[in-house]
C-alpha positions in Angstrom: -2.6 37.2 -15.6 -5.2 35.7 -13.6 -5.6 36.3 -10.1 -6.5 33.8 -7.3 -8.0 34.6 -3.6 -7.3 38.3 -2.4 -4.7 40.0 -3.1 -2.6 37.1 -4.6 -1.4 37.1 -8.1 -0.6 34.0 -10.3 2.7 34.3 -12.3 1.3 32.2 -15.7 -1.7 32.4 -17.7 -4.8 30.2 -16.6 -4.7 27.3 -18.0 -7.3 24.6 -18.7 -6.2 21.5 -16.9 -7.9 18.0 -17.8 -7.8 14.8 -16.3 -8.5 11.5 -18.2 -8.8 9.2 -15.8 -8.5 10.3 -12.4 -10.4 7.6 -10.8 -7.6 5.4 -9.5 -5.3 8.2 -8.0 -8.4 9.5 -6.2 -11.7 7.3 -5.6 -12.4 10.2 -2.6 -9.3 10.1 -0.5 -6.9 12.1 -2.3 -8.4 15.1 -3.4 -6.8 17.4 -6.6 -7.1 20.8 -4.5 -2.7 21.0 -5.4 -3.4 20.7 -9.0 -7.0 22.0 -9.5 -5.8 25.5 -8.2 -3.0 25.8 -10.9 -5.5 26.3 -13.8 -9.1 26.0 -15.0 -9.5 22.4 -13.7 -11.8 19.3 -15.1 -11.5 15.5 -13.9 -13.0 12.7 -15.4 -12.8 9.4 -13.7 -12.8 7.7 -17.0 -12.5 8.5 -20.5 -13.6 6.1 -22.6 -11.4 5.8 -26.6 -14.5 7.8 -28.3 -14.5 10.4 -25.9 -10.2 11.0 -25.7 -10.5 14.0 -28.3 -13.4 15.5 -27.2 -12.6 16.0 -24.0 -9.1 17.0 -24.8 -9.8 19.7 -27.5 -9.3 22.7 -25.1 -7.0 21.4 -23.2 -3.8 23.0 -22.8 -2.7 20.9 -20.0 -3.6 16.8 -20.2 -3.2 14.6 -17.1 -3.4 11.0 -17.9 -2.5 8.0 -16.2 -3.7 4.5 -18.5 -5.6 6.7 -21.4 -3.7 6.6 -24.5 -2.7 9.7 -26.1 -1.6 8.6 -29.5 0.1 10.4 -32.6 -3.1 10.9 -34.4 -5.1 12.4 -31.2 -2.0 15.1 -30.2 -2.0 16.2 -33.9 -5.8 17.2 -33.4 -5.4 19.0 -30.2 -3.5 22.2 -31.4 -4.0 23.8 -27.7 -2.3 21.3 -26.1 1.1 21.9 -24.8 2.0 19.9 -22.1 1.3 16.2 -21.3 1.9 14.9 -17.2 1.7 10.9 -17.0 0.2 10.1 -13.7 2.5 7.0 -12.8 6.3 6.6 -13.5 5.7 4.6 -17.1 4.8 6.7 -20.0 4.4 4.1 -22.7 0.4 5.5 -23.1 1.9 8.5 -24.6 3.7 9.0 -28.1 6.5 11.0 -26.9 8.2 10.9 -30.0 5.0 12.4 -31.5 4.8 14.9 -28.5 8.1 15.8 -28.9 7.9 16.7 -32.7 4.9 18.9 -31.9 6.8 20.7 -28.8 4.3 19.2 -26.4 6.2 18.3 -23.2 5.7 15.2 -21.4 7.1 14.6 -17.6 6.1 11.4 -15.5 6.4 11.1 -12.0 9.5 9.0 -11.6 9.5 8.7 -7.6 6.4 7.8 -6.0 6.1 4.3 -4.5 8.8 2.8 -3.8 7.9 1.7 -0.4 4.4 0.8 -1.8 5.4 -1.7 -3.8 8.4 -2.9 -1.6 5.9 -3.4 1.2 3.4 -4.9 -0.8 6.4 -7.7 -2.1 7.2 -8.7 1.6 3.2 -8.8 2.4 3.0 -10.9 -0.9 5.7 -13.3 0.4 5.0 -13.5 4.3 1.1 -14.6 2.7 3.1 -17.8 0.8 5.7 -18.5 3.3 3.8 -17.8 6.7 -0.2 -18.4 5.4 -2.1 -15.9 8.1 -5.2 -15.7 5.8 -5.5 -19.0 5.1 -5.3 -20.0 8.9 -7.2 -17.4 9.8 -10.5 -18.3 7.4 -10.0 -21.8 8.7 -10.7 -20.3 12.1 -13.5 -18.8 11.3 -14.7 -21.9 9.8 -14.5 -23.6 12.9 -11.8 -25.8 11.9 -9.3 -25.2 15.1 -12.1 -26.3 17.5 -12.9 -29.7 15.4 -9.3 -30.5 15.3 -8.8 -29.5 19.3 -5.4 -28.7 19.5 -3.6 -26.1 21.0 -1.9 -25.3 17.5 -2.7 -26.4 13.8 -1.3 -25.9 10.4 -2.8 -26.9 7.0 0.2 -26.1 4.7 4.1 -26.0 5.6 5.0 -22.6 7.2 8.3 -21.8 7.0 11.1 -18.5 7.5 12.1 -16.2 5.3 15.8 -15.9 6.9 18.4 -17.8 5.2 16.3 -18.0 1.6 17.6 -16.4 -1.5 15.7 -13.8 -3.3 16.6 -12.7 -7.0 15.7 -9.4 -7.9 15.0 -8.7 -11.3 15.6 -5.0 -12.2 17.8 -3.2 -9.7 16.5 0.6 -9.5 14.9 2.0 -6.9 12.3 -0.1 -6.0 14.0 -3.3 -6.5 17.1 -1.7 -4.4 14.4 -1.0 -1.9 13.0 -4.8 -1.8 16.6 -6.1 -1.2 16.7 -3.8 1.7 13.8 -5.2 3.4 15.0 -9.0 2.4 18.7 -8.1 3.8 16.5 -6.7 7.1 14.6 -10.3 6.9 18.0 -12.2 6.6 17.6 -13.3 3.5 20.6 -13.5 0.9 19.8 -11.1 -2.2 20.8 -11.9 -6.2 20.3 -8.8 -8.6 20.0 -8.6 -12.3 19.5 -5.6 -14.2 21.1 -3.9 -17.7 22.5 -0.7 -15.8 24.5 -2.1 -12.3 25.1 1.4 -11.1 26.6 2.0 -7.7 26.2 -1.1 -5.0 23.9 -0.7 -2.2 25.1 -0.8 1.3 23.8 -4.3 2.0 25.5 -7.6 0.9 24.3 -9.0 -3.0 25.6 -10.7 -5.6 25.1 -9.7 -9.4 23.8 -12.4 -11.2 22.7 -13.6 -14.7 19.1 -14.5 -15.5 19.5 -18.0 -16.2 21.6 -18.6 -12.9 19.1 -16.4 -10.6 16.1 -18.2 -11.6 17.7 -21.3 -11.1 19.5 -20.2 -7.5 16.5 -18.4 -5.9 13.9 -19.0 -3.7 11.8 -16.3 -4.6 12.4 -14.4 -8.0 10.7 -10.8 -8.1 10.0 -8.9 -10.9 11.1 -4.8 -10.9 12.3 -3.9 -14.6 10.8 -1.7 -17.1 9.0 -3.8 -19.9 11.1 -3.5 -22.7 11.0 -5.4 -26.4 13.6 -7.4 -25.4 12.1 -8.7 -21.9 8.7 -9.1 -23.0 7.6 -12.5 -22.0 10.8 -13.0 -20.4 9.5 -15.5 -17.5 8.1 -18.1 -20.1 8.3 -22.1 -19.8 12.2 -22.5 -19.8 12.8 -20.0 -17.4 10.2 -21.5 -15.2 11.2 -25.2 -15.5 14.6 -24.3 -14.4 13.2 -22.9 -11.3 13.2 -24.4 -7.8 10.6 -26.8 -7.1 9.8 -24.9 -3.8 10.2 -21.4 -5.7 8.2 -19.0 -5.7 7.5 -15.9 -8.2 6.4 -12.4 -7.6 5.6 -9.4 -10.3 4.5 -5.7 -9.1 6.2 -4.6 -12.4 4.9 -4.9 -15.6 2.5 -7.9 -16.7 3.8 -8.6 -20.3 7.2 -9.8 -18.2 5.3 -12.7 -17.4 3.4 -15.4 -20.4 0.0 -15.7 -18.6 -0.6 -19.2 -19.9 3.0 -20.3 -19.0 2.8 -19.5 -15.8 -0.5 -21.3 -15.5 1.1 -24.3 -16.8 3.6 -24.1 -14.5 1.5 -24.3 -11.5 -0.6 -26.6 -12.6 2.5 -28.9 -13.7 4.1 -28.4 -10.2 7.0 -26.8 -11.5 7.4 -24.3 -9.0 5.5 -23.7 -5.7 3.6 -20.6 -5.7 3.1 -17.7 -7.3 1.9 -13.7 -6.9 0.7 -11.3 -10.0 -0.4 -8.2 -9.1 0.1 -7.5 -12.8 -1.0 -9.5 -15.7 -0.7 -9.0 -19.6 -4.1 -7.9 -20.1 -6.1 -5.7 -17.3 -8.8 -5.9 -16.4 -8.1 -9.9 -16.2 -10.5 -11.7 -18.6 -13.2 -13.9 -17.3 -11.5 -16.4 -19.5 -7.8 -16.1 -18.0 -6.1 -19.7 -18.0 -4.8 -18.0 -14.9 -7.8 -17.9 -12.7 -8.0 -21.8 -12.8 -4.0 -22.2 -11.7 -3.6 -23.3 -8.2 -1.1 -21.5 -5.4 -1.8 -18.5 -7.3 -2.2 -15.1 -5.5 -3.7 -12.8 -7.7 -4.5 -8.8 -7.1 -5.6 -6.2 -9.3 -2.9 -3.9 -9.8 -3.0 -2.2 -6.3 0.9 -2.6 -5.1 1.4 1.2 -5.8 -2.2 2.3 -4.4 -0.9 2.8 -0.9 -2.7 6.1 -0.1 0.4 8.0 1.0 2.0 6.7 -2.3 -1.3 8.2 -4.4 -1.1 11.8 -2.4 2.9 11.8 -3.4 2.4 11.3 -6.8 -0.6 14.0 -6.6 2.1 15.9 -5.2 4.3 15.6 -7.9 2.3 15.9 -10.8 1.0 19.4 -9.1 4.8 20.4 -9.1 5.6 19.1 -13.0 2.6 21.3 -14.0 3.6 24.3 -12.1 7.2 23.9 -13.0 6.2 24.1 -16.8 3.8 26.9 -16.2 7.1 28.9 -14.5 8.9 27.7 -17.9 11.2 24.9 -15.9 9.9 22.0 -17.1 10.9 19.2 -14.6 10.7 15.5 -14.8 10.5 15.5 -18.4 10.7 12.6 -20.4 10.6 13.6 -23.9 
């Protein structure tokens, strides 16, 4: 048995806990205290592919966000008992191989619902109301040069009355729908698993109908072999020329070259991508030359409150495993 503090006895053996890529979760404002007190704790900001095995060798608990744990790697880690994914998506871990070796894998299923949903509306409002563009123009002296009490460089529009199409109607998608309803938008939804309806008005649509009818399409579905590259030329051509596309879900849902072409050709009015197929974005990506495109570096999830919830649930996952009652298992 290991002890902590004066007279406090742990109910589990001291385990070595290694974080392979902790920087995104804690760049300095989200301490690991709740996790570190659960064992012998080592945190690496980042781990290169050729460092994974060396850093993981003595770990009984491995925590990873984007650092992959393959079947080959786990086969060489006889001490490993538990993998905690510092995210909701767990495709970075070969869960079948982990199960075969008796390694439990947990994720954090709920932590960023509000963060991502709010970010969608930050992108929406920036597109339809253009506050940043006009702030930049004022700072550049344009207001003084125009000499009008009010001016705008692009058409400004309300969200009220517009139709939002939500692809993926899980926790985040439904929260986006709730916010949209509060903005008096019409809500269309698509999901493989429909579940119970929300309390606000909405309507189910197939993918072709949703893309054709919506003024805004926002993606919130898991990435599967069936939907990889789903947003391609055919769908983009079917959208309204005034439509706006948002992806804060998974980059490979959208074909980068096709969205760049759609924006260059004016098939749609604009898009916002917080996720792309290859991250970080390659310097020669066609997206960097596409007009009317907002690109952000995978930050919809990253509100400090969401990251702190993620750390808290990770600590709960580790503690539950140590107590013999694992939670949030994905394998």
